[in-house]
C-alpha positions in Angstrom: 37.4 -140.3 -80.2 39.6 -141.3 -77.4 42.4 -142.1 -80.0 42.3 -138.5 -81.2 42.4 -137.4 -77.6 45.5 -139.6 -76.5 47.5 -138.6 -80.0 46.5 -134.9 -79.2 47.8 -135.0 -75.5 50.9 -136.9 -76.7 51.5 -134.2 -79.6 51.0 -131.5 -77.1 53.2 -133.0 -74.4 56.1 -133.7 -77.0 55.6 -129.9 -78.1 55.8 -128.4 -74.6 59.0 -130.7 -74.0 60.5 -129.4 -77.4 59.6 -125.7 -76.3 61.0 -126.4 -72.8 64.7 -127.2 -74.4 65.1 -123.6 -75.7 65.3 -122.5 -72.0 68.4 -124.8 -71.8 71.7 -123.1 -72.4 72.5 -122.7 -75.9 76.5 -122.2 -75.5 78.3 -125.0 -73.9 82.0 -124.8 -72.1 84.0 -127.6 -70.8 87.2 -126.8 -69.1 90.0 -128.9 -67.5 93.1 -127.7 -65.5 96.2 -129.3 -65.0 99.7 -128.2 -63.5 102.4 -130.1 -65.7 106.1 -130.0 -64.9 107.3 -128.5 -68.5 108.0 -124.9 -69.5 105.0 -123.3 -71.4 107.2 -123.1 -74.4 107.7 -126.5 -74.7 104.1 -127.2 -74.1 102.9 -124.9 -76.7 105.5 -126.2 -79.2 103.9 -129.6 -78.8 100.3 -128.5 -79.1 101.1 -126.2 -82.0 102.1 -129.2 -84.2 100.0 -131.4 -85.9 102.2 -134.4 -85.5 103.0 -133.3 -81.7 99.5 -133.2 -80.7 99.1 -137.0 -81.7 101.5 -137.3 -78.7 98.8 -136.6 -76.3 95.8 -136.8 -78.7 93.3 -138.6 -75.9 90.9 -140.1 -78.6 94.0 -141.9 -79.9 94.4 -143.4 -76.4 90.6 -144.4 -76.4 90.4 -145.8 -80.1 93.8 -147.5 -81.2 92.1 -147.6 -84.7 91.4 -144.0 -84.8 92.8 -142.9 -88.4 94.7 -140.0 -88.7 95.7 -137.9 -91.6 98.1 -134.7 -91.0 97.7 -131.7 -93.4 99.3 -128.4 -93.8 102.3 -126.7 -92.1 104.0 -129.1 -89.6 102.9 -126.5 -87.1 101.6 -123.2 -86.5 98.2 -121.5 -88.0 97.0 -124.0 -90.7 98.6 -126.9 -89.2 95.9 -129.7 -89.0 94.6 -133.0 -89.2 91.3 -135.2 -90.3 90.3 -138.1 -88.1 88.2 -140.9 -88.4 87.2 -143.3 -85.6 84.5 -144.7 -83.3 83.6 -141.5 -82.0 83.1 -139.7 -85.1 85.1 -138.0 -87.9 86.1 -134.5 -89.0 88.9 -132.2 -88.8 91.1 -130.0 -86.3 93.1 -127.0 -87.8 95.3 -125.0 -85.6 93.6 -121.5 -85.9 95.6 -119.1 -83.7 98.9 -119.4 -81.9 100.3 -116.9 -79.2 102.9 -116.9 -76.2 100.4 -118.2 -74.1 97.9 -120.4 -76.0 96.9 -122.5 -78.9 93.3 -122.5 -80.6 91.8 -125.3 -82.6 89.1 -125.0 -85.1 87.3 -128.2 -85.2 84.7 -129.3 -87.8 82.6 -132.5 -86.9 79.9 -132.3 -89.5 76.5 -132.6 -88.5 77.9 -132.7 -85.0 78.9 -128.8 -85.2 81.9 -126.7 -85.2 83.2 -126.2 -81.5 86.3 -124.6 -80.7 89.4 -125.4 -78.6 92.1 -124.2 -76.9 94.8 -124.7 -74.6 96.1 -121.8 -72.6 99.5 -122.2 -70.8 100.9 -120.2 -68.1 103.8 -120.3 -66.0 103.0 -121.9 -62.5 105.9 -122.5 -60.2 108.2 -124.9 -61.6 105.9 -125.8 -64.1 102.9 -124.5 -66.1 99.4 -124.4 -65.7 97.5 -125.9 -68.9 93.8 -125.1 -69.1 92.1 -127.2 -71.9 88.8 -125.5 -73.0 85.9 -126.3 -75.5 83.3 -123.9 -76.4 80.2 -125.0 -78.5 77.2 -123.3 -79.9 74.4 -126.0 -79.6 71.9 -123.9 -81.7 68.3 -124.0 -81.5 68.1 -127.8 -82.3 66.4 -129.4 -79.1 68.5 -132.6 -79.1 71.5 -130.3 -79.4 70.3 -128.1 -76.2 69.7 -131.3 -74.2 73.4 -132.9 -75.4 74.7 -129.7 -74.3 73.7 -130.7 -70.8 75.7 -133.8 -70.9 78.9 -132.3 -72.7 80.9 -131.8 -69.3 80.4 -135.4 -68.5 81.2 -136.3 -72.2 84.3 -134.2 -73.1 85.5 -133.6 -69.2 87.1 -137.0 -68.9 88.6 -137.3 -72.4 90.5 -133.8 -71.7 91.8 -135.2 -68.5 92.9 -138.0 -70.1 94.6 -135.9 -72.7 96.4 -133.5 -70.1 97.7 -136.8 -68.5 99.0 -137.9 -71.7 100.8 -134.4 -72.4 102.4 -134.5 -69.2 103.7 -137.9 -70.0 104.9 -137.0 -73.4 106.6 -133.8 -72.1 108.3 -136.2 -69.3 109.5 -138.8 -71.8 
């Protein structure tokens, strides 16, 4: 009888915790901004190219064994790459290019399909670059909890990428 009460209490607690996660944000946004000493057109040209992106890809710096395969046109919509490394595998495809932004559609398999963008606007002698990721964490309780951690996980990666972007444009 005591065992049934303990199991019932434990199951009730787990159900309450799972239900509680539904109050967490479903949509997640991570954003980092940097001013880079380069013209917007130069930044966008690099960001809109599957090979150009590799010059500042922050995941390559964190994982030297990262496998990258380029596909599609060399730049513009449809240009992309597959990746496979310690942090996961998937694809990144340029889905939109304008005079101020490049959008990327990512497919991380079971980890979701976040969207990323680099928005570049003139700022003094350089450019203000805003790197953003948005993701729908769905109805999965674990996904919702992970959403709370995304800024701390992805934010430093974007910061590293922005530093690498600046270095690539200065060389």
